[in-house]
VOLUMFI-801626 format. One record per residue: residue number from 1; x, y, z of N, C-alpha, C in turn. Coordinates in steps of 0.02 Angstrom, whole numbers, m for minus. Layout:
N
TORVO   seq     n.xx     n.yy     n.zz    ca.xx    ca.yy    ca.zz     c.xx     c.yy     c.zz
TORVO   NUM        X        Y        Z        X        Y        Z        X        Y        Z
...
This chain:
274
TORVO   seq     n.xx     n.yy     n.zz    ca.xx    ca.yy    ca.zz     c.xx     c.yy     c.zz
TORVO     1       43      m59        0        0        0        0       45       61        0
TORVO     2       35      105      m49       79      164      m54       43      219      m91
TORVO     3       65      282      m80       38      336     m121       54      323     m195
TORVO     4        8      344     m238       17      335     m310       73      382     m334
TORVO     5      126      353     m361      184      391     m384      183      395     m460
TORVO     6      219      444     m487      221      450     m561      243      386     m596
TORVO     7      286      347     m563      309      285     m594      253      234     m603
TORVO     8      200      241     m564      143      195     m568       85      225     m607
TORVO     9       93      283     m636       38      318     m669        9      278     m727
TORVO    10       50      258     m774       24      222     m832       m9      156     m814
TORVO    11       22      114     m772      m14       52     m752      m79       65     m715
TORVO    12      m80      117     m673     m141      133     m636     m196      158     m682
TORVO    13     m177      201     m729     m226      225     m777     m254      168     m818
TORVO    14     m210      122     m839     m233       64     m877     m282       22     m836
TORVO    15     m269       16     m770     m315      m22     m727     m383       13     m723
TORVO    16     m383       79     m714     m446      116     m710     m484      113     m776
TORVO    17     m448      110     m831     m479      108     m897     m517       43     m910
TORVO    18     m501       m9     m872     m534      m73     m885     m610      m68     m876
TORVO    19     m631      m23     m833     m703      m12     m824     m715       62     m820
TORVO    20     m712       95     m878     m714      168     m879     m781      195     m854
TORVO    21     m835      159     m865     m901      184     m844     m906      183     m768
TORVO    22     m888      127     m737     m891      122     m664     m842      170     m632
TORVO    23     m784      180     m662     m732      221     m632     m732      293     m656
TORVO    24     m786      315     m687     m786      382     m719     m771      437     m670
TORVO    25     m801      437     m611     m792      492     m564     m721      492     m536
TORVO    26     m698      435     m512     m630      432     m486     m579      439     m541
TORVO    27     m593      412     m600     m546      418     m655     m536      490     m677
TORVO    28     m589      529     m677     m583      600     m694     m538      636     m645
TORVO    29     m545      621     m581     m502      652     m530     m430      627     m537
TORVO    30     m422      564     m554     m355      536     m564     m317      574     m618
TORVO    31     m350      588     m673     m319      625     m728     m306      697     m707
TORVO    32     m353      727     m672     m346      797     m650     m285      806     m605
TORVO    33     m276      761     m556     m220      768     m510     m154      749     m544
TORVO    34     m156      706     m594      m94      691     m631      m70      753     m667
TORVO    35     m116      790     m696      m96      852     m730      m68      903     m681
TORVO    36      m92      902     m619      m69      949     m569       m6      924     m533
TORVO    37       16      863     m550       75      835     m516       63      819     m444
TORVO    38        2      798     m426      m15      788     m356      m52      722     m345
TORVO    39      m32      670     m380      m68      606     m376      m71      579     m305
TORVO    40      m15      580     m269      m13      549     m204      m52      586     m151
TORVO    41      m79      645     m167     m119      683     m119     m184      647     m103
TORVO    42     m214      613     m153     m279      581     m143     m281      508     m164
TORVO    43     m230      483     m198     m234      415     m224     m180      370     m195
TORVO    44     m202      310     m177     m158      257     m154     m166      197     m200
TORVO    45     m116      154     m203     m123       92     m240     m103       34     m196
TORVO    46     m130      m24     m212     m109      m86     m182      m72     m126     m235
TORVO    47      m19     m160     m215       19     m199     m263       81     m161     m287
TORVO    48      111     m189     m339      173     m160     m366      156     m102     m413
TORVO    49      204      m56     m419      194        1     m464      178      m21     m535
TORVO    50      213      m73     m558      203      m95     m627      142     m139     m636
TORVO    51      112     m162     m580       55     m207     m585        9     m197     m525
TORVO    52      m24     m140     m519      m67     m127     m461     m127     m174     m458
TORVO    53     m148     m189     m397     m206     m233     m386     m269     m193     m371
TORVO    54     m262     m128     m364     m320      m86     m351     m297      m15     m336
TORVO    55     m344       31     m345     m332      102     m333     m382      125     m281
TORVO    56     m359      166     m235     m403      196     m184     m402      271     m193
TORVO    57     m460      300     m206     m467      372     m207     m491      393     m138
TORVO    58     m449      431     m102     m465      454      m35     m463      530      m35
TORVO    59     m516      560      m62     m522      633      m65     m590      653      m39
TORVO    60     m626      693      m78     m694      711      m58     m738      649      m56
TORVO    61     m722      599      m98     m753      533      m96     m700      482      m77
TORVO    62     m721      429      m44     m680      371      m33     m705      317      m80
TORVO    63     m662      296     m127     m687      253     m181     m635      202     m201
TORVO    64     m649      137     m192     m605       85     m219     m618       76     m294
TORVO    65     m564       75     m333     m570       72     m406     m534       11     m433
TORVO    66     m572      m31     m468     m543      m91     m501     m499     m130     m453
TORVO    67     m524     m141     m393     m484     m172     m340     m502     m245     m329
TORVO    68     m450     m286     m319     m461     m355     m301     m488     m359     m229
TORVO    69     m512     m418     m209     m538     m426     m141     m483     m414      m90
TORVO    70     m422     m438     m103     m367     m427      m57     m351     m353      m52
TORVO    71     m353     m318     m108     m339     m246     m107     m392     m208      m67
TORVO    72     m455     m227      m74     m508     m193      m37     m498     m201       39
TORVO    73     m480     m262       61     m467     m271      132     m407     m230      155
TORVO    74     m356     m226      113     m298     m184      129     m318     m111      134
TORVO    75     m361      m88       88     m385      m19       90     m422       m6      155
TORVO    76     m464      m54      175     m503      m44      236     m458      m36      297
TORVO    77     m407      m78      303     m361      m73      360     m322       m8      358
TORVO    78     m306       15      298     m269       78      291     m312      138      311
TORVO    79     m374      139      288     m416      198      298     m434      208      372
TORVO    80     m450      154      406     m473      162      476     m417      187      522
TORVO    81     m356      184      500     m300      208      541     m289      282      533
TORVO    82     m331      316      492     m322      386      478     m388      424      487
TORVO    83     m384      489      499     m447      527      507     m486      527      441
TORVO    84     m552      524      448     m595      526      389     m596      596      359
TORVO    85     m585      600      293     m591      665      260     m644      663      205
TORVO    86     m666      604      186     m716      597      133     m785      613      160
TORVO    87     m828      641      117     m897      653      135     m942      596      114
TORVO    88     m914      548       78     m953      489       58     m906      432       39
TORVO    89     m932      372       44     m900      312       16     m941      294      m45
TORVO    90     m909      285     m102     m946      271     m164     m905      223     m207
TORVO    91     m941      177     m240     m907      130     m284     m953       73     m302
TORVO    92     m926       24     m338     m967      m35     m354     m995      m67     m291
TORVO    93    m1057      m88     m294    m1090     m112     m233    m1051     m167     m199
TORVO    94    m1026     m216     m236     m990     m272     m204     m928     m246     m168
TORVO    95     m893     m197     m197     m833     m170     m166     m850     m131     m102
TORVO    96     m902      m90     m105     m922      m51      m46     m946      m97       10
TORVO    97     m983     m150       m8    m1007     m196       43     m949     m233       76
TORVO    98     m895     m246       40     m837     m278       70     m796     m228      111
TORVO    99     m792     m166       88     m752     m115      123     m786      m91      187
TORVO   100     m852      m85      187     m887      m52      241     m877      m85      309
TORVO   101     m876     m152      316     m865     m181      383     m800     m159      416
TORVO   102     m750     m141      377     m688     m115      406     m700      m45      436
TORVO   103     m744       m7      405     m753       64      422     m809       75      473
TORVO   104     m859       32      472     m919       44      512     m906       53      586
TORVO   105     m862       14      618     m852       23      690     m833       94      709
TORVO   106     m794      128      667     m772      196      682     m816      250      650
TORVO   107     m844      236      592     m879      286      553     m955      279      554
TORVO   108     m979      222      578    m1050      207      572    m1095      259      604
TORVO   109    m1075      287      660    m1117      335      695    m1124      400      657
TORVO   110    m1079      413      610    m1080      476      572    m1121      472      507
TORVO   111    m1146      413      491    m1181      404      428    m1248      439      428
TORVO   112    m1261      477      375    m1326      508      366    m1373      463      327
TORVO   113    m1346      426      279    m1389      385      237    m1348      332      201
TORVO   114    m1376      271      198    m1348      218      156    m1390      213       92
TORVO   115    m1358      219       35    m1392      208      m29    m1359      148      m62
TORVO   116    m1383       89      m42    m1349       28      m63    m1359       12     m136
TORVO   117    m1417       29     m163    m1432       10     m233    m1441       72     m276
TORVO   118    m1391       86     m317    m1393      142     m364    m1376      115     m434
TORVO   119    m1427       98     m473    m1413       73     m541    m1371      123     m580
TORVO   120    m1318       97     m611    m1275      136     m656    m1300      124     m727
TORVO   121    m1317      178     m761    m1351      173     m826    m1307      201     m881
TORVO   122    m1315      173     m941    m1282      198    m1001    m1336      212    m1054
TORVO   123    m1327      267    m1090    m1372      282    m1146    m1353      236    m1204
TORVO   124    m1397      191    m1220    m1383      140    m1271    m1411      159    m1339
TORVO   125    m1476      161    m1343    m1508      174    m1407    m1531      247    m1411
TORVO   126    m1568      261    m1462    m1596      327    m1470    m1666      329    m1440
TORVO   127    m1682      383    m1406    m1749      392    m1378    m1798      408    m1434
TORVO   128    m1861      397    m1419    m1912      417    m1466    m1915      492    m1476
TORVO   129    m1952      515    m1525    m1956      586    m1539    m1988      623    m1481
TORVO   130    m1951      664    m1445    m1979      699    m1387    m2009      766    m1407
TORVO   131    m2046      795    m1360    m2066      865    m1367    m2002      908    m1364
TORVO   132    m2004      967    m1390    m1947     1012    m1388    m1945     1046    m1320
TORVO   133    m1899     1022    m1277    m1894     1050    m1210    m1855     1116    m1210
TORVO   134    m1818     1129    m1263    m1778     1190    m1266    m1714     1186    m1226
TORVO   135    m1685     1126    m1221    m1624     1118    m1182    m1566     1151    m1217
TORVO   136    m1525     1187    m1178    m1467     1222    m1205    m1410     1219    m1155
TORVO   137    m1349     1224    m1181    m1291     1232    m1136    m1293     1301    m1106
TORVO   138    m1288     1304    m1040    m1288     1369    m1006    m1220     1403    m1016
TORVO   139    m1219     1468    m1008    m1158     1508    m1017    m1141     1543     m951
TORVO   140    m1078     1563     m942    m1057     1593     m878    m1099     1652     m856
TORVO   141    m1124     1692     m902    m1164     1750     m883    m1230     1731     m850
TORVO   142    m1249     1666     m853    m1311     1643     m823    m1301     1615     m753
TORVO   143    m1244     1628     m722    m1229     1599     m657    m1283     1616     m605
TORVO   144    m1310     1677     m606    m1359     1696     m556    m1426     1661     m566
TORVO   145    m1437     1634     m626    m1497     1594     m637    m1484     1520     m620
TORVO   146    m1425     1496     m637    m1409     1426     m627    m1395     1409     m554
TORVO   147    m1361     1454     m519    m1340     1438     m451    m1398     1421     m405
TORVO   148    m1454     1458     m403    m1509     1438     m359    m1535     1367     m375
TORVO   149    m1538     1350     m439    m1560     1283     m458    m1511     1230     m434
TORVO   150    m1446     1245     m439    m1394     1199     m416    m1399     1188     m341
TORVO   151    m1410     1242     m304    m1417     1237     m231    m1478     1195     m213
TORVO   152    m1534     1206     m247    m1595     1168     m234    m1584     1094     m248
TORVO   153    m1550     1079     m304    m1535     1010     m320    m1492      978     m266
TORVO   154    m1439     1013     m244    m1393      985     m195    m1429      971     m129
TORVO   155    m1469     1018     m107    m1506     1007      m44    m1552      947      m48
TORVO   156    m1585      939     m105    m1633      884     m113    m1598      817     m122
TORVO   157    m1546      816     m164    m1514      753     m181    m1465      729     m128
TORVO   158    m1424      774     m102    m1372      755      m55    m1397      759       17
TORVO   159    m1447      801       29    m1473      807       96    m1430      852      140
TORVO   160    m1392      896      109    m1350      943      146    m1354     1011      111
TORVO   161    m1333     1063      146    m1337     1131      120    m1268     1153       96
TORVO   162    m1258     1164       30    m1192     1185        5    m1174     1256       24
TORVO   163    m1221     1293       55    m1206     1362       76    m1177     1365      146
TORVO   164    m1177     1309      181    m1150     1309      249    m1074     1313      248
TORVO   165    m1047     1338      300     m974     1340      307     m945     1403      277
TORVO   166     m939     1404      210     m908     1462      177     m959     1506      142
TORVO   167    m1023     1498      158    m1075     1538      127    m1088     1520       55
TORVO   168    m1062     1463       33    m1074     1439      m35    m1021     1460      m85
TORVO   169     m966     1491      m62     m915     1514     m109     m884     1456     m147
TORVO   170     m867     1402     m112     m837     1345     m145     m884     1313     m195
TORVO   171     m947     1305     m176     m995     1274     m221    m1009     1318     m281
TORVO   172    m1014     1383     m270    m1025     1429     m326     m965     1427     m375
TORVO   173     m905     1420     m348     m847     1414     m392     m851     1352     m435
TORVO   174     m875     1297     m407     m883     1235     m446     m937     1244     m499
TORVO   175     m993     1274     m483    m1046     1286     m532    m1020     1331     m588
TORVO   176     m983     1382     m569     m954     1428     m619     m905     1392     m665
TORVO   177     m865     1348     m636     m817     1309     m675     m853     1266     m728
TORVO   178     m907     1234     m709     m945     1193     m756     m974     1236     m812
TORVO   179     m997     1295     m795    m1024     1341     m846     m970     1360     m896
TORVO   180     m911     1376     m872     m856     1394     m917     m836     1336     m962
TORVO   181     m845     1276     m939     m828     1217     m978     m886     1193    m1021
TORVO   182     m941     1229    m1021    m1002     1211    m1059    m1026     1141    m1040
TORVO   183    m1026     1128     m975    m1045     1062     m950    m1110     1064     m910
TORVO   184    m1146     1120     m912    m1211     1125     m880    m1263     1140     m933
TORVO   185    m1318     1102     m932    m1372     1109     m981    m1436     1127     m944
TORVO   186    m1473     1174     m971    m1532     1199     m936    m1591     1208     m984
TORVO   187    m1650     1207     m954    m1711     1230     m987    m1734     1290     m948
TORVO   188    m1746     1345     m983    m1768     1407     m952    m1841     1419     m966
TORVO   189    m1876     1445     m916    m1943     1471     m925    m1940     1544     m906
TORVO   190    m1939     1587     m955    m1924     1657     m942    m1851     1662     m922
TORVO   191    m1838     1687     m862    m1769     1691     m836    m1754     1638     m784
TORVO   192    m1801     1592     m773    m1794     1543     m719    m1775     1475     m747
TORVO   193    m1727     1442     m715    m1708     1374     m732    m1761     1326     m706
TORVO   194    m1789     1285     m750    m1839     1236     m729    m1813     1164     m738
TORVO   195    m1757     1157     m774    m1723     1092     m780    m1649     1106     m784
TORVO   196    m1610     1062     m751    m1537     1069     m752    m1504     1001     m749
TORVO   197    m1449      993     m785    m1408      932     m781    m1336      952     m797
TORVO   198    m1289      920     m763    m1218      935     m772    m1181      874     m798
TORVO   199    m1130      885     m838    m1081      834     m853    m1030      838     m795
TORVO   200    m1043      798     m744    m1004      804     m682     m936      773     m686
TORVO   201     m926      724     m731     m862      690     m737     m850      671     m810
TORVO   202     m788      681     m832     m767      660     m899     m704      617     m890
TORVO   203     m709      554     m911     m652      508     m906     m647      470     m971
TORVO   204     m591      482    m1006     m581      451    m1072     m639      469    m1117
TORVO   205     m676      419    m1141     m732      432    m1187     m800      427    m1153
TORVO   206     m801      434    m1086     m862      428    m1047     m879      495    m1014
TORVO   207     m940      517    m1022     m966      576     m987    m1018      551     m937
TORVO   208    m1009      570     m874    m1057      550     m822    m1099      610     m802
TORVO   209    m1164      602     m806    m1211      655     m790    m1224      657     m716
TORVO   210    m1221      716     m687    m1236      727     m616    m1287      784     m611
TORVO   211    m1317      791     m552    m1356      850     m536    m1418      861     m578
TORVO   212    m1451      806     m599    m1513      814     m637    m1568      840     m590
TORVO   213    m1601      892     m610    m1651      924     m566    m1706      955     m608
TORVO   214    m1768      944     m586    m1827      976     m615    m1859     1017     m560
TORVO   215    m1876     1078     m575    m1910     1120     m526    m1974     1085     m502
TORVO   216    m1986     1081     m437    m2043     1043     m411    m2110     1059     m445
TORVO   217    m2122     1123     m459    m2186     1142     m490    m2193     1117     m561
TORVO   218    m2138     1093     m592    m2140     1070     m661    m2132      994     m667
TORVO   219    m2136      959     m612    m2131      887     m613    m2197      855     m634
TORVO   220    m2192      793     m657    m2250      755     m681    m2282      786     m742
TORVO   221    m2244      823     m781    m2269      853     m843    m2232      827     m904
TORVO   222    m2184      782     m894    m2145      756     m950    m2084      797     m966
TORVO   223    m2070      850     m926    m2013      892     m941    m1947      854     m932
TORVO   224    m1941      817     m877    m1879      780     m865    m1866      729     m920
TORVO   225    m1918      694     m941    m1910      644     m994    m1888      677    m1060
TORVO   226    m1920      732    m1077    m1903      766    m1140    m1833      795    m1138
TORVO   227    m1815      827    m1081    m1749      857    m1076    m1694      805    m1076
TORVO   228    m1704      748    m1044    m1653      696    m1044    m1643      668    m1114
TORVO   229    m1697      661    m1152    m1691      636    m1220    m1651      685    m1263
TORVO   230    m1658      750    m1250    m1618      800    m1286    m1547      803    m1261
TORVO   231    m1537      788    m1197    m1471      794    m1167    m1421      745    m1198
TORVO   232    m1441      684    m1210    m1394      633    m1233    m1358      653    m1297
TORVO   233    m1393      671    m1350    m1356      691    m1411    m1315      754    m1403
TORVO   234    m1336      800    m1359    m1296      860    m1348    m1230      843    m1313
TORVO   235    m1233      799    m1263    m1172      779    m1227    m1126      739    m1273
TORVO   236    m1155      696    m1314    m1114      659    m1363    m1080      706    m1412
TORVO   237    m1115      757    m1432    m1086      806    m1479    m1032      848    m1446
TORVO   238    m1044      869    m1384    m1001      919    m1352     m944      888    m1312
TORVO   239     m952      826    m1288     m904      802    m1238     m878      731    m1249
TORVO   240     m921      682    m1253     m897      612    m1257     m952      569    m1287
TORVO   241     m933      515    m1322     m983      473    m1355    m1024      429    m1309
TORVO   242     m997      414    m1250    m1032      369    m1204    m1058      410    m1145
TORVO   243    m1123      407    m1134    m1156      449    m1083    m1185      403    m1029
TORVO   244    m1166      416     m967    m1189      375     m911    m1216      418     m855
TORVO   245    m1249      386     m808    m1271      417     m746    m1290      362     m697
TORVO   246    m1296      380     m633    m1323      332     m585    m1378      364     m546
TORVO   247    m1424      322     m522    m1487      345     m494    m1504      302     m434
TORVO   248    m1537      330     m384    m1560      290     m328    m1616      242     m351
TORVO   249    m1613      181     m327    m1661      131     m351    m1733      148     m336
TORVO   250    m1744      188     m283    m1812      205     m262    m1841      265     m300
TORVO   251    m1802      297     m342    m1825      357     m378    m1858      336     m443
TORVO   252    m1919      311     m438    m1954      284     m496    m1967      335     m550
TORVO   253    m1988      397     m535    m1999      446     m589    m1936      458     m630
TORVO   254    m1879      466     m596    m1816      477     m632    m1798      416     m673
TORVO   255    m1807      357     m646    m1789      296     m684    m1831      288     m746
TORVO   256    m1895      307     m741    m1937      304     m801    m1915      355     m854
TORVO   257    m1895      415     m831    m1872      466     m878    m1807      443     m912
TORVO   258    m1762      412     m874    m1699      390     m903    m1711      332     m952
TORVO   259    m1756      287     m934    m1771      232     m980    m1800      258    m1045
TORVO   260    m1844      307    m1041    m1874      336    m1101    m1822      371    m1144
TORVO   261    m1767      394    m1112    m1713      428    m1149    m1662      379    m1176
TORVO   262    m1673      313    m1167    m1629      263    m1195    m1575      237    m1149
TORVO   263    m1582      250    m1084    m1532      226    m1036    m1549      155    m1013
TORVO   264    m1497      114    m1006    m1504       45     m983    m1453       32     m928
TORVO   265    m1470      m11     m880    m1425      m25     m825    m1367      m69     m847
TORVO   266    m1306      m50     m825    m1246      m88     m842    m1209     m111     m780
TORVO   267    m1224      m82     m721    m1190     m101     m659    m1231      m73     m601
TORVO   268    m1206      m83     m541    m1240      m58     m481    m1187      m28     m434
TORVO   269    m1199       33     m413    m1156       68     m366    m1189       72     m297
TORVO   270    m1150       90     m248    m1176      107     m181    m1142      170     m157
TORVO   271    m1179      209     m117    m1152      270      m87    m1173      272      m14
TORVO   272    m1125      288       29    m1137      299      101    m1120      372      114
TORVO   273    m1169      410      138    m1160      482      148    m1148      499      221
TORVO   274    m1102      544      234    m1088      568      301    m1111      640      310
């Protein structure tokens, strides 16, 4: 078990690439920190540099990536010996279920929610002809329209307030960054955002959608279904050919909208929130 060093970069990237869809979130961070020359700040590996047995992302998320069973147990013993800095544990369900018994004795009391079943979906086929929802990539000048929708989404989906602590400066910076990268798509009604979705992670040829939100007063009208059907070809055009997302198993309206937009389940993730 060791911090990820530059000498292990290519073998580790090759390991993450084996399942680019499952590893999209951690893989995107892996590439980002490699560019910054700071791999060992958040990433550990098990095994030899030239032949790693697994990657551990220990940053804002704690996530085992492409890890063998032995590596997952090693990760668990490593993590519990250090203060928790992650706000969630996320990864393939089987990996999280094996990792969690190592962590639960120390971290269990801090858990806000277990989301054991989160189907990971890929856009496979083409959706049927939808109504024109008017979905467009948002631009930086729309930050004051997009930010309230992003805050509402975060509060509802994560169950926490992104304005706490620093008054929302960090979260606003992230929303602004996505706007500058043309990775936020919105439907406007007048000047108000009524639908929003972000390309939250880009890894290799995979774009992972995060932060899908429909204004409560506009739900059950088909807006989410129509906007998602429009989103897929826009993301393929603008960012990556393979479009994925994951959803809580109990969110039936969202799952129906994603199915109508051509998404099919390819794996299952789990998330434990603190």
